[in-house]
N, C-alpha and C positions, 0 to 999 in steps of 0.2 A: 749170346750165352750167358746164364745166370750168374748173377753178381758171385756166387758163394763159389763159383768154378775159375770166376777171373781170379780171384783172391788166391787161391792157388799158388805155390810156387811156380816160376814156367819148367823147372824141368819136371813135373808131376804132369805137366798136360800133353798131351798127345803133339797138338801142333800148337804153336802161335797165333793170334788172332793181333790184326791191326788195329790203331787208335781210328778208324773209319770203320772197323766192322759192323759196330753195330746202327751205326747210321745207315749202312748200305746193305743189311741182311735182308731187310722185308721188300729189296728190289730183285728179289732171287728168287724165279720162276721156274727154275730147273732143276734147282737142285743138286748141280753139278759145282763139285770143287776138286782143285787138284793143289799138290805141296808142292811149295816152291819153297825152298831155305829156311824148312820148319815153319813153315807159316802155312796157313789156312788161305788158299786163293782161288778166286770163281773161274771156273771154266767159260762159264756161260750164264749171263744176269735171264735173258729173257727168247734173243733169236741171234743167232751167228749174223744172219743176213742186216739187219736192222741195225745191230752194235757196229758190223763191220761198215757201213754205208755212213751212222754216224760220225766217223773218222775222216772220210772223206768229203761228203757234203756238210754237215754243223759242225760240234765239236762233242766230244769225249773224253771221256775221264776213265782212267784205270789206276788202281791201287799199286801203287810204285813201293808200297813200303819194304816187303819183304826183301828189296832189293839191299846186299849186304854192304853195309858203310862201315869204312877205317877212317879213323881221324889221326894223321900222321903230322906231328911237329917235332921241332927241333934243331938243332945248329945245323945239321948232317940232312934234311928231310931230301932236300932238292938233291943231292949225292945219291944219298939212297935211291931215291924212284929212279933217276936216272941209271945206278946200275940193274936196278929192279926190270924195267921195263925198255923195249926195244928206241921209241923214240924218244927224243932230244928234249925232257922236262924243261931245261933252263931257257928253252924259247917260249915256253909257257908263262904269259905275263898275270899277274892277280887278277882276279875277274874273268878269268878263263876257265873252258873245260876244254877238253882235248881224249881224244878216245886214243884208247892204248892195247897192248899186249905186251905178255910177260913171257919168260922162255926158258926151257932149263938147259943143261951144259949143251944138252945135244941140238940145243935151237929147236924142240920141240915145245909147242903150246902148251900151258899151262891152262892160263885164261884170258879173257878180256876183260875190260871195263872202260870207266872213264873215271880222268883224273880233274879235280876242282882244286885249283890255287886262288888263297883267300891272302895269301901274303907272303914273304920270303922265305920263312919257315911254316907256314902252315898249309893243309893240302888233305883233299878226302879224298880217297880212292872208293868207288861203287863197283861193283862186282854182283854178278847174276849166282855164283856160288861161294861157299865159304874160306876162306884162304888165308885165315890167320897162321897155322901152321907154317905154312909158306913163306908167308911174310915176315914173321918174327924170323924164321931160320936166314933167312935174305936179308935180314938187319945186323946181323953180327957183325960187330967193329966200328959200327955206325952209333952218333951219338944220335939217337932218334927214336921216339916215343909212338906206339902204334896202339890204339883202343879201336876196341869194337862197339860203334855208336849204335846199331842197326836198331834197335829198340826206343832209342832215344830221339830219333828223329822220323816222322814221317813223312810221305813225299805221295802228289798226283801227278802222272800224266793226263796233260791237257792239250789233247789234239784235234787238230781239225783247222779247215777255213774260217772259221768264227770263234776259234780259241782269244786271239788277240782281241776282238771285239767283247768278249765275255770279260778278259780281264783289264781291258778298260774300265767297261761298266760297272766292274766291283771297286773303282776307284785308286787302279795302278798309275798314277799321273808317269807317262815318261816309259811304259811298257815297252811298247810299239817301235821304241827305238834303240831295244836291244836286238844285236846282230848274230847270227849263228854262234853257237857255242862262247856267248857273254852271261855272266851273271849281272843279276840285279836285286837289290835288298829293299825293301819296302814296308812301308808302318802304315798298319790300318788300324782302326779304333781298339780294336782287344786283340790285336795279334801282330808280331813280326813276321816278317817272311821273305822267304828268298826263292828267284825266280831265276832260271835258268832256260836258256833258248835251246832246248834238247828235245831230243825223243828220239822212240823205236819206230817209227811209222813213215818215215823220208817223207812228212808233210810240215806243213806248217804246226810250229806245236810248241807246248813250254812243260817245264817240268817244275811243279812247285813242292819248296821245303819247310818246313814247321818244325818245330819242338812237338812231341807228341800231344802234351799237356793242351795245346793250341788246335788239335785235326780237329775237334767237332765243330769249333767257331768259322776254321777255314770250310771243311765239308757245307755246312749250312749256307753260308755266306756264298760260296760258290752253285751249288747247286738254286738256289733264291736267283741268285742274276741271270745262271745259264740257261733258265727256261725258256726265258725268250728267243734264246741262240740256237734253239733244239738241242740243250745238250743232254746225252745219253752216258750211264754208265756202261762200260764194257765188259769183258772178260780176257780171257786168257786167249779164245782161238780166232777170236777176232783180229786182236793185236798182231797175231801169229801171221795172221793172211796180210796184213798190210807191211809188214817187216819182210815178208818175201818178196811182194812187189818193190821194196825199197833195195833188194840185194844184200839186204842185210843177214852176219850171219850168228847162229845161233847154239852156244854151248850144249853135249848131246845129241846134237840134232845133227849141223852141219860137221860139226868137230868136235875130238872126246879129248879133255885133260891129259895132257900126257902123266899124270900124276894117280888116273886111274886106268889107263888101259893096261890091258893083263895080255894082251897078245902082240908078238912082234910087228912093226910094221904099219899098226893101226895110228901111230903119232902123227900129228899133222906139223907144218910149220907156217911160219907167215908168209911165206913165200907160193907155199901150196893154196892158200885161202885167197890170193891176189892181194896181201897186205903187204905190197913192198914199199909201200909211200911211207909205213910205219917204223920202217928199220934205218936207224940212222949209224952207219957206220964213224962217220965224221966227228960224231962226240966223245967216242974213248971206248972204253971195256964197257961191255953191259954180259949180262946173263946167257950165252949162249953164241954171242959175237963170233967165235972162231969158227963153229958150224957152219952158221950163217952163210958166214964169208967164203967157205968152200963150197955152200950149195948154190949163190950165186956165182962161182966162178965153174962149175958145171951146170947149173939148170937144174931147177925142181923136176921130181919123179914124177908129177902130177899138178892138175890144177882145177881149181874150182873155176866155174864155169858159168854164165849166165846160158839156158838154153830156151829155147821154142820147141813145144812138141806139137805135132799134127793132132788135128781132134780137139774133143772137150775134155777125156779121161786125165784127171791130174795121173802123175806117175811118181809119187812120191814111195821110194823103196825101189823102183824099175832096176835091171841092168842094162847097161847102155852096150849096144854092139856095133862094131865097124860095119857101116854102110856097105865095102868093098867085099869082106868076108864074113859073113854074117854069125859066123860059127865064133869068133874073137870077141873075148869081151874085153871093152877097151875102160870101162868106167861105171859107176852110178849115180843114180839120182840122190840126192840128200833131203831138197824141201821141193813141194810143189804143189800148184794148185792152179783152177780154172781162176784168172785174174775179174772180177766182175769190173773193173776200172777201164783194165788195158782191152779187156778182150779178146786175152792170148791168152793159150796154155803155157803156162812159163814153169821154169825149176830152178834151182842151184844142181848141179850136177858135180862131180869131183870125175875128172879125166886124164888118164894115165898118160905119160911121156910117150912117144913122141906126137902122140894123138891130138891132144890140145892144140898143138901147132900144127898139125896139117889137114887134119879132118876137118871137112865143110859140113859134111851132113853124117848123123849116124841112126841107128836104129834103136825105139826104146820098147824094152820088151814087159808090157804093163797087164796086171792080173787084175781083174775084175772079182768079185764077191757077189752074186746075183741070185738070190733066192736058191740058197745054199747051192749054188753051182758057180764052180770058176770058170771065167772066161777069160780068153786070152790074145791080146791085140798088140801086134807088130807095128810102132808107129815111128813115120820122119821124125826127125827134130835136128835142129841147126844152130850152133853157137851167135848167139845175139847180145847186145853190150846192156850192160847193170849200171844202174837199178833201172828197173823197167818201169818202173812209175817215178818221175823228177819233177812234180809241177814248178811252176816258176813262184810260185806263194811260198815255200818252204823258205829261201833264201832272203825274198824281197823285206826291204825295211827303209820306213814301215811298212807293215802286210796291211793289205786292205781288209775292210771289215766282213768281205763274206766272199 
């Protein structure tokens, strides 16, 4: 982007660009971009297949800067977060990260994200969508300060079997000792870097966090070092394939925030998404606690399941029917793909009660658009455990170099 355009105030620009944009734009061969939280994000750099296999076979780099980041500080910061989210933040130690969700008073999901704890009263909350209004409203009565620091912090997701080897070769001594969901701080010659062993691929991986002023130095160092390890920049499409294999849910795909739904019964609860482990009733009151207690007693009205579909045609958005009574719809597919690594046709599907407990086989109604003609396929499907792909290297400490 021309310097004159960059100099314009951010509110005069249609979309923001990350601190890595100028370094990576020459790699974009497809001219495919998508908006993400007010930023321009690359959908595909060169080839979805090449980018996907970089995640699973070498090292991949994804620009994570548009991830919305909030700094939360103050004497009541822990109490505030414990009231906001469903899990027990008090169990999170400094130097650790935790996945969390938060709900409205009806127990319906507002959003999900990760909480970084840096000290007794210092946290960072990262979300895919902007949530400042909800966070500020929830902070009434708490001595806490909440600041949006998205533009101040640049971030990269480094994922894949050789990701740790790349970081060691960069000079990050001891990075291999980081356990999943741990944070490390490193100092190189020209910049300070925070590394968390986190990611959205279900593979070995790390997320790199740096002040925006140091982003160019990090990019150059990472790409120069990673060349010998098969490093490749990836876009959103390849990342989405990996996250489905990992069984991770995505806002606006697998669930919609209760703050955005306009039709009844479109809201989703943590229990319906299979996130029971993130609800800590024993910690005391939090937003949605009463409603979630009632739901736990009666059971969820539906459940997100991992399913496998016969054949090779992905069933994204397809309707699901009772295999015993073909005319009865019992759910729908949310995310789906033919997995190149698992060699299976996998999907995340929301199934109504009581069918998600009783049925062992479904019918998936798949429509294919081929040469201007729609074709219909009714394929068998059955529940399977998720994650669909979970290599041992994702948790190995220290991980192997390849």
